[in-house]
PyMOL CGO cylinders between C-alpha atoms (Angstrom):
from pymol import cmd
from pymol.cgo import CYLINDER

trace = [
    CYLINDER, -79.25, 56.00, -4.78, -79.04, 52.70, -3.36, 0.3, 1, 1, 1, 1, 1, 1,
    CYLINDER, -79.04, 52.70, -3.36, -75.51, 52.72, -2.13, 0.3, 1, 1, 1, 1, 1, 1,
    CYLINDER, -75.51, 52.72, -2.13, -73.19, 49.35, -1.62, 0.3, 1, 1, 1, 1, 1, 1,
    CYLINDER, -73.19, 49.35, -1.62, -70.94, 49.53, 1.46, 0.3, 1, 1, 1, 1, 1, 1,
    CYLINDER, -70.94, 49.53, 1.46, -68.65, 46.95, 2.72, 0.3, 1, 1, 1, 1, 1, 1,
    CYLINDER, -68.65, 46.95, 2.72, -65.09, 47.32, 5.07, 0.3, 1, 1, 1, 1, 1, 1,
    CYLINDER, -65.09, 47.32, 5.07, -62.32, 45.59, 7.31, 0.3, 1, 1, 1, 1, 1, 1,
    CYLINDER, -62.32, 45.59, 7.31, -61.49, 45.56, 10.52, 0.3, 1, 1, 1, 1, 1, 1,
    CYLINDER, -61.49, 45.56, 10.52, -59.63, 48.98, 10.34, 0.3, 1, 1, 1, 1, 1, 1,
    CYLINDER, -59.63, 48.98, 10.34, -62.07, 50.50, 7.94, 0.3, 1, 1, 1, 1, 1, 1,
    CYLINDER, -62.07, 50.50, 7.94, -65.33, 49.96, 10.35, 0.3, 1, 1, 1, 1, 1, 1,
    CYLINDER, -65.33, 49.96, 10.35, -65.48, 52.62, 12.43, 0.3, 1, 1, 1, 1, 1, 1,
    CYLINDER, -65.48, 52.62, 12.43, -64.90, 55.84, 8.97, 0.3, 1, 1, 1, 1, 1, 1,
    CYLINDER, -64.90, 55.84, 8.97, -67.71, 52.54, 7.38, 0.3, 1, 1, 1, 1, 1, 1,
    CYLINDER, -67.71, 52.54, 7.38, -69.71, 53.18, 10.41, 0.3, 1, 1, 1, 1, 1, 1,
    CYLINDER, -69.71, 53.18, 10.41, -70.07, 57.06, 10.29, 0.3, 1, 1, 1, 1, 1, 1,
    CYLINDER, -70.07, 57.06, 10.29, -70.49, 56.47, 6.43, 0.3, 1, 1, 1, 1, 1, 1,
    CYLINDER, -70.49, 56.47, 6.43, -73.20, 54.34, 6.52, 0.3, 1, 1, 1, 1, 1, 1,
    CYLINDER, -73.20, 54.34, 6.52, -74.77, 57.13, 8.93, 0.3, 1, 1, 1, 1, 1, 1,
    CYLINDER, -74.77, 57.13, 8.93, -73.90, 59.60, 6.86, 0.3, 1, 1, 1, 1, 1, 1,
    CYLINDER, -73.90, 59.60, 6.86, -75.10, 58.32, 3.51, 0.3, 1, 1, 1, 1, 1, 1,
    CYLINDER, -75.10, 58.32, 3.51, -78.96, 56.76, 5.01, 0.3, 1, 1, 1, 1, 1, 1,
    CYLINDER, -78.96, 56.76, 5.01, -79.14, 60.88, 6.78, 0.3, 1, 1, 1, 1, 1, 1,
    CYLINDER, -79.14, 60.88, 6.78, -79.29, 61.91, 3.17, 0.3, 1, 1, 1, 1, 1, 1,
    CYLINDER, -79.29, 61.91, 3.17, -81.57, 59.85, 1.97, 0.3, 1, 1, 1, 1, 1, 1,
    CYLINDER, -81.57, 59.85, 1.97, -79.81, 56.80, -0.27, 0.3, 1, 1, 1, 1, 1, 1,
    CYLINDER, -79.81, 56.80, -0.27, -80.72, 53.66, 0.27, 0.3, 1, 1, 1, 1, 1, 1,
    CYLINDER, -80.72, 53.66, 0.27, -77.77, 51.69, 1.76, 0.3, 1, 1, 1, 1, 1, 1,
    CYLINDER, -77.77, 51.69, 1.76, -76.93, 47.63, 1.39, 0.3, 1, 1, 1, 1, 1, 1,
    CYLINDER, -76.93, 47.63, 1.39, -73.74, 46.89, 4.05, 0.3, 1, 1, 1, 1, 1, 1,
    CYLINDER, -73.74, 46.89, 4.05, -71.63, 43.72, 3.02, 0.3, 1, 1, 1, 1, 1, 1,
    CYLINDER, -71.63, 43.72, 3.02, -69.65, 44.32, 6.11, 0.3, 1, 1, 1, 1, 1, 1,
    CYLINDER, -69.65, 44.32, 6.11, -68.13, 43.42, 8.62, 0.3, 1, 1, 1, 1, 1, 1,
    CYLINDER, -68.13, 43.42, 8.62, -69.69, 44.27, 11.37, 0.3, 1, 1, 1, 1, 1, 1,
    CYLINDER, -69.69, 44.27, 11.37, -67.61, 44.76, 14.15, 0.3, 1, 1, 1, 1, 1, 1,
    CYLINDER, -67.61, 44.76, 14.15, -63.75, 45.85, 14.25, 0.3, 1, 1, 1, 1, 1, 1,
    CYLINDER, -63.75, 45.85, 14.25, -62.51, 42.21, 15.18, 0.3, 1, 1, 1, 1, 1, 1,
    CYLINDER, -62.51, 42.21, 15.18, -59.62, 41.19, 12.82, 0.3, 1, 1, 1, 1, 1, 1,
    CYLINDER, -59.62, 41.19, 12.82, -60.84, 40.37, 8.96, 0.3, 1, 1, 1, 1, 1, 1,
    CYLINDER, -60.84, 40.37, 8.96, -60.14, 40.18, 5.85, 0.3, 1, 1, 1, 1, 1, 1,
    CYLINDER, -60.14, 40.18, 5.85, -61.18, 42.49, 3.23, 0.3, 1, 1, 1, 1, 1, 1,
    CYLINDER, -61.18, 42.49, 3.23, -61.82, 40.53, 0.03, 0.3, 1, 1, 1, 1, 1, 1,
    CYLINDER, -61.82, 40.53, 0.03, -64.52, 38.58, 1.82, 0.3, 1, 1, 1, 1, 1, 1,
    CYLINDER, -64.52, 38.58, 1.82, -66.33, 41.91, 2.31, 0.3, 1, 1, 1, 1, 1, 1,
    CYLINDER, -66.33, 41.91, 2.31, -65.05, 43.47, -0.89, 0.3, 1, 1, 1, 1, 1, 1,
    CYLINDER, -65.05, 43.47, -0.89, -65.80, 41.68, -3.11, 0.3, 1, 1, 1, 1, 1, 1,
    CYLINDER, -65.80, 41.68, -3.11, -69.04, 41.12, -2.61, 0.3, 1, 1, 1, 1, 1, 1,
    CYLINDER, -69.04, 41.12, -2.61, -70.36, 44.91, -3.02, 0.3, 1, 1, 1, 1, 1, 1,
    CYLINDER, -70.36, 44.91, -3.02, -68.32, 45.37, -5.64, 0.3, 1, 1, 1, 1, 1, 1,
    CYLINDER, -68.32, 45.37, -5.64, -70.61, 42.36, -7.71, 0.3, 1, 1, 1, 1, 1, 1,
    CYLINDER, -70.61, 42.36, -7.71, -74.09, 44.01, -6.06, 0.3, 1, 1, 1, 1, 1, 1,
    CYLINDER, -74.09, 44.01, -6.06, -72.30, 46.96, -7.48, 0.3, 1, 1, 1, 1, 1, 1,
    CYLINDER, -72.30, 46.96, -7.48, -71.51, 44.56, -11.42, 0.3, 1, 1, 1, 1, 1, 1,
    CYLINDER, -71.51, 44.56, -11.42, -74.88, 43.59, -11.42, 0.3, 1, 1, 1, 1, 1, 1,
    CYLINDER, -74.88, 43.59, -11.42, -76.19, 46.82, -10.88, 0.3, 1, 1, 1, 1, 1, 1,
    CYLINDER, -76.19, 46.82, -10.88, -78.10, 45.44, -7.98, 0.3, 1, 1, 1, 1, 1, 1,
    CYLINDER, -78.10, 45.44, -7.98, -76.65, 48.79, -6.37, 0.3, 1, 1, 1, 1, 1, 1,
    CYLINDER, -76.65, 48.79, -6.37, -76.03, 52.87, -8.32, 0.3, 1, 1, 1, 1, 1, 1,
    CYLINDER, -76.03, 52.87, -8.32, -72.39, 53.11, -6.62, 0.3, 1, 1, 1, 1, 1, 1,
    CYLINDER, -72.39, 53.11, -6.62, -69.88, 51.15, -3.49, 0.3, 1, 1, 1, 1, 1, 1,
    CYLINDER, -69.88, 51.15, -3.49, -68.43, 52.21, -0.89, 0.3, 1, 1, 1, 1, 1, 1,
    CYLINDER, -68.43, 52.21, -0.89, -65.13, 50.42, 0.27, 0.3, 1, 1, 1, 1, 1, 1,
    CYLINDER, -65.13, 50.42, 0.27, -62.80, 51.01, 3.13, 0.3, 1, 1, 1, 1, 1, 1,
    CYLINDER, -62.80, 51.01, 3.13, -59.94, 49.49, 4.59, 0.3, 1, 1, 1, 1, 1, 1,
    CYLINDER, -59.94, 49.49, 4.59, -57.30, 51.15, 6.59, 0.3, 1, 1, 1, 1, 1, 1,
    CYLINDER, -57.30, 51.15, 6.59, -54.98, 52.72, 3.43, 0.3, 1, 1, 1, 1, 1, 1,
    CYLINDER, -54.98, 52.72, 3.43, -57.89, 51.69, 1.34, 0.3, 1, 1, 1, 1, 1, 1,
    CYLINDER, -57.89, 51.69, 1.34, -55.48, 50.34, -1.29, 0.3, 1, 1, 1, 1, 1, 1,
    CYLINDER, -55.48, 50.34, -1.29, -56.30, 46.34, -0.97, 0.3, 1, 1, 1, 1, 1, 1,
    CYLINDER, -56.30, 46.34, -0.97, -60.07, 46.93, -0.87, 0.3, 1, 1, 1, 1, 1, 1,
    CYLINDER, -60.07, 46.93, -0.87, -59.86, 49.19, -3.75, 0.3, 1, 1, 1, 1, 1, 1,
    CYLINDER, -59.86, 49.19, -3.75, -57.44, 45.87, -5.51, 0.3, 1, 1, 1, 1, 1, 1,
    CYLINDER, -57.44, 45.87, -5.51, -60.62, 43.43, -4.65, 0.3, 1, 1, 1, 1, 1, 1,
    CYLINDER, -60.62, 43.43, -4.65, -63.21, 45.54, -6.29, 0.3, 1, 1, 1, 1, 1, 1,
    CYLINDER, -63.21, 45.54, -6.29, -61.31, 45.94, -9.79, 0.3, 1, 1, 1, 1, 1, 1,
    CYLINDER, -61.31, 45.94, -9.79, -60.99, 41.92, -9.96, 0.3, 1, 1, 1, 1, 1, 1,
    CYLINDER, -60.99, 41.92, -9.96, -64.47, 42.08, -10.64, 0.3, 1, 1, 1, 1, 1, 1,
    CYLINDER, -64.47, 42.08, -10.64, -65.46, 42.65, -14.47, 0.3, 1, 1, 1, 1, 1, 1,
    CYLINDER, -65.46, 42.65, -14.47, -67.38, 45.85, -13.99, 0.3, 1, 1, 1, 1, 1, 1,
    CYLINDER, -67.38, 45.85, -13.99, -65.76, 47.66, -11.74, 0.3, 1, 1, 1, 1, 1, 1,
    CYLINDER, -65.76, 47.66, -11.74, -64.04, 50.75, -11.89, 0.3, 1, 1, 1, 1, 1, 1,
    CYLINDER, -64.04, 50.75, -11.89, -62.62, 51.91, -7.85, 0.3, 1, 1, 1, 1, 1, 1,
    CYLINDER, -62.62, 51.91, -7.85, -61.11, 54.54, -7.40, 0.3, 1, 1, 1, 1, 1, 1,
    CYLINDER, -61.11, 54.54, -7.40, -58.81, 55.05, -3.85, 0.3, 1, 1, 1, 1, 1, 1,
    CYLINDER, -58.81, 55.05, -3.85, -59.16, 59.02, -3.23, 0.3, 1, 1, 1, 1, 1, 1,
    CYLINDER, -59.16, 59.02, -3.23, -57.44, 61.25, -0.79, 0.3, 1, 1, 1, 1, 1, 1,
    CYLINDER, -57.44, 61.25, -0.79, -59.59, 64.64, -1.72, 0.3, 1, 1, 1, 1, 1, 1,
    CYLINDER, -59.59, 64.64, -1.72, -62.33, 65.83, -3.57, 0.3, 1, 1, 1, 1, 1, 1,
    CYLINDER, -62.33, 65.83, -3.57, -60.92, 66.88, -5.97, 0.3, 1, 1, 1, 1, 1, 1,
    CYLINDER, -60.92, 66.88, -5.97, -59.73, 63.52, -7.40, 0.3, 1, 1, 1, 1, 1, 1,
    CYLINDER, -59.73, 63.52, -7.40, -63.38, 61.53, -6.03, 0.3, 1, 1, 1, 1, 1, 1,
    CYLINDER, -63.38, 61.53, -6.03, -63.91, 64.71, -8.52, 0.3, 1, 1, 1, 1, 1, 1,
    CYLINDER, -63.91, 64.71, -8.52, -62.15, 63.59, -11.24, 0.3, 1, 1, 1, 1, 1, 1,
    CYLINDER, -62.15, 63.59, -11.24, -62.02, 59.79, -10.98, 0.3, 1, 1, 1, 1, 1, 1,
    CYLINDER, -62.02, 59.79, -10.98, -65.84, 59.87, -11.77, 0.3, 1, 1, 1, 1, 1, 1,
    CYLINDER, -65.84, 59.87, -11.77, -65.85, 62.90, -14.48, 0.3, 1, 1, 1, 1, 1, 1,
    CYLINDER, -65.85, 62.90, -14.48, -62.88, 61.06, -16.25, 0.3, 1, 1, 1, 1, 1, 1,
    CYLINDER, -62.88, 61.06, -16.25, -63.02, 57.79, -15.34, 0.3, 1, 1, 1, 1, 1, 1,
    CYLINDER, -63.02, 57.79, -15.34, -66.54, 57.17, -14.75, 0.3, 1, 1, 1, 1, 1, 1,
    CYLINDER, -66.54, 57.17, -14.75, -65.67, 55.43, -11.23, 0.3, 1, 1, 1, 1, 1, 1,
    CYLINDER, -65.67, 55.43, -11.23, -68.34, 53.22, -10.03, 0.3, 1, 1, 1, 1, 1, 1,
    CYLINDER, -68.34, 53.22, -10.03, -66.53, 52.91, -6.37, 0.3, 1, 1, 1, 1, 1, 1,
    CYLINDER, -66.53, 52.91, -6.37, -64.66, 55.06, -3.57, 0.3, 1, 1, 1, 1, 1, 1,
    CYLINDER, -64.66, 55.06, -3.57, -61.80, 53.20, -2.22, 0.3, 1, 1, 1, 1, 1, 1,
    CYLINDER, -61.80, 53.20, -2.22, -61.43, 55.61, 1.02, 0.3, 1, 1, 1, 1, 1, 1,
    CYLINDER, -61.43, 55.61, 1.02, -58.52, 55.11, 3.95, 0.3, 1, 1, 1, 1, 1, 1,
    CYLINDER, -58.52, 55.11, 3.95, -60.14, 55.05, 7.19, 0.3, 1, 1, 1, 1, 1, 1,
    CYLINDER, -60.14, 55.05, 7.19, -56.61, 55.30, 9.16, 0.3, 1, 1, 1, 1, 1, 1,
    CYLINDER, -56.61, 55.30, 9.16, -55.53, 58.64, 6.39, 0.3, 1, 1, 1, 1, 1, 1,
    CYLINDER, -55.53, 58.64, 6.39, -59.13, 59.87, 6.30, 0.3, 1, 1, 1, 1, 1, 1,
    CYLINDER, -59.13, 59.87, 6.30, -60.67, 61.77, 9.40, 0.3, 1, 1, 1, 1, 1, 1,
    CYLINDER, -60.67, 61.77, 9.40, -65.12, 61.81, 8.89, 0.3, 1, 1, 1, 1, 1, 1,
    CYLINDER, -65.12, 61.81, 8.89, -65.09, 65.37, 7.94, 0.3, 1, 1, 1, 1, 1, 1,
    CYLINDER, -65.09, 65.37, 7.94, -63.19, 64.83, 5.02, 0.3, 1, 1, 1, 1, 1, 1,
    CYLINDER, -63.19, 64.83, 5.02, -64.60, 61.50, 4.49, 0.3, 1, 1, 1, 1, 1, 1,
    CYLINDER, -64.60, 61.50, 4.49, -68.50, 62.36, 3.67, 0.3, 1, 1, 1, 1, 1, 1,
    CYLINDER, -68.50, 62.36, 3.67, -67.10, 65.70, 1.67, 0.3, 1, 1, 1, 1, 1, 1,
    CYLINDER, -67.10, 65.70, 1.67, -65.41, 62.88, -0.85, 0.3, 1, 1, 1, 1, 1, 1,
    CYLINDER, -65.41, 62.88, -0.85, -68.90, 60.48, -0.06, 0.3, 1, 1, 1, 1, 1, 1,
    CYLINDER, -68.90, 60.48, -0.06, -70.89, 63.82, -0.67, 0.3, 1, 1, 1, 1, 1, 1,
    CYLINDER, -70.89, 63.82, -0.67, -68.51, 65.15, -4.49, 0.3, 1, 1, 1, 1, 1, 1,
    CYLINDER, -68.51, 65.15, -4.49, -68.16, 61.19, -4.87, 0.3, 1, 1, 1, 1, 1, 1,
    CYLINDER, -68.16, 61.19, -4.87, -71.75, 60.68, -5.19, 0.3, 1, 1, 1, 1, 1, 1,
    CYLINDER, -71.75, 60.68, -5.19, -72.71, 64.10, -6.88, 0.3, 1, 1, 1, 1, 1, 1,
    CYLINDER, -72.71, 64.10, -6.88, -70.81, 63.96, -10.02, 0.3, 1, 1, 1, 1, 1, 1,
    CYLINDER, -70.81, 63.96, -10.02, -71.45, 63.32, -13.26, 0.3, 1, 1, 1, 1, 1, 1,
    CYLINDER, -71.45, 63.32, -13.26, -69.38, 60.96, -15.79, 0.3, 1, 1, 1, 1, 1, 1,
    CYLINDER, -69.38, 60.96, -15.79, -68.40, 64.19, -18.76, 0.3, 1, 1, 1, 1, 1, 1,
    CYLINDER, -68.40, 64.19, -18.76, -67.41, 60.70, -21.21, 0.3, 1, 1, 1, 1, 1, 1,
    CYLINDER, -67.41, 60.70, -21.21, -67.03, 62.60, -24.88, 0.3, 1, 1, 1, 1, 1, 1,
    CYLINDER, -67.03, 62.60, -24.88, -63.28, 61.89, -25.49, 0.3, 1, 1, 1, 1, 1, 1,
    CYLINDER, -63.28, 61.89, -25.49, -63.20, 60.35, -21.73, 0.3, 1, 1, 1, 1, 1, 1,
    CYLINDER, -63.20, 60.35, -21.73, -65.76, 57.57, -23.10, 0.3, 1, 1, 1, 1, 1, 1,
    CYLINDER, -65.76, 57.57, -23.10, -63.54, 56.45, -25.57, 0.3, 1, 1, 1, 1, 1, 1,
    CYLINDER, -63.54, 56.45, -25.57, -60.42, 55.76, -22.77, 0.3, 1, 1, 1, 1, 1, 1,
    CYLINDER, -60.42, 55.76, -22.77, -62.77, 54.09, -20.79, 0.3, 1, 1, 1, 1, 1, 1,
    CYLINDER, -62.77, 54.09, -20.79, -64.17, 51.76, -23.38, 0.3, 1, 1, 1, 1, 1, 1,
    CYLINDER, -64.17, 51.76, -23.38, -60.56, 50.41, -23.59, 0.3, 1, 1, 1, 1, 1, 1,
    CYLINDER, -60.56, 50.41, -23.59, -60.14, 49.78, -19.90, 0.3, 1, 1, 1, 1, 1, 1,
    CYLINDER, -60.14, 49.78, -19.90, -63.38, 47.39, -19.99, 0.3, 1, 1, 1, 1, 1, 1,
    CYLINDER, -63.38, 47.39, -19.99, -62.39, 45.94, -23.25, 0.3, 1, 1, 1, 1, 1, 1,
    CYLINDER, -62.39, 45.94, -23.25, -59.08, 44.68, -21.70, 0.3, 1, 1, 1, 1, 1, 1,
    CYLINDER, -59.08, 44.68, -21.70, -61.58, 42.19, -19.21, 0.3, 1, 1, 1, 1, 1, 1,
    CYLINDER, -61.58, 42.19, -19.21, -61.94, 40.27, -22.10, 0.3, 1, 1, 1, 1, 1, 1,
    CYLINDER, -61.94, 40.27, -22.10, -58.13, 38.73, -22.53, 0.3, 1, 1, 1, 1, 1, 1,
]
cmd.load_cgo(trace, "trace")
């Protein structure tokens, strides 16, 4: 898979580890920054990553800030994005199965590297179930037209 990845300073350390893990797992990674632990603004990096996923340049995205909250909100402002903040593998699996999330947000200040890799692997390996869930995703996506 071709994965978009982005972070702010609070997610920089975890982003580097996730990126290395993805590359080691055979994925292609498009890194939208940031490129250092210097203080910066998460929308500057999360939104371009989300645009790449929405445009289908990347198959999925992973965004990281200190809590995962701000960068997930920024990503979700992009039409076509369903970014879910996950703290465990169960939420990562269910957001793919039920919500067809195309981006994952992580909190670099709250999620350790080992758990983060398990969440990433679960998110990327889980398929959308469709069925009754498709109707719900369609309703969410229809709201973008308002």
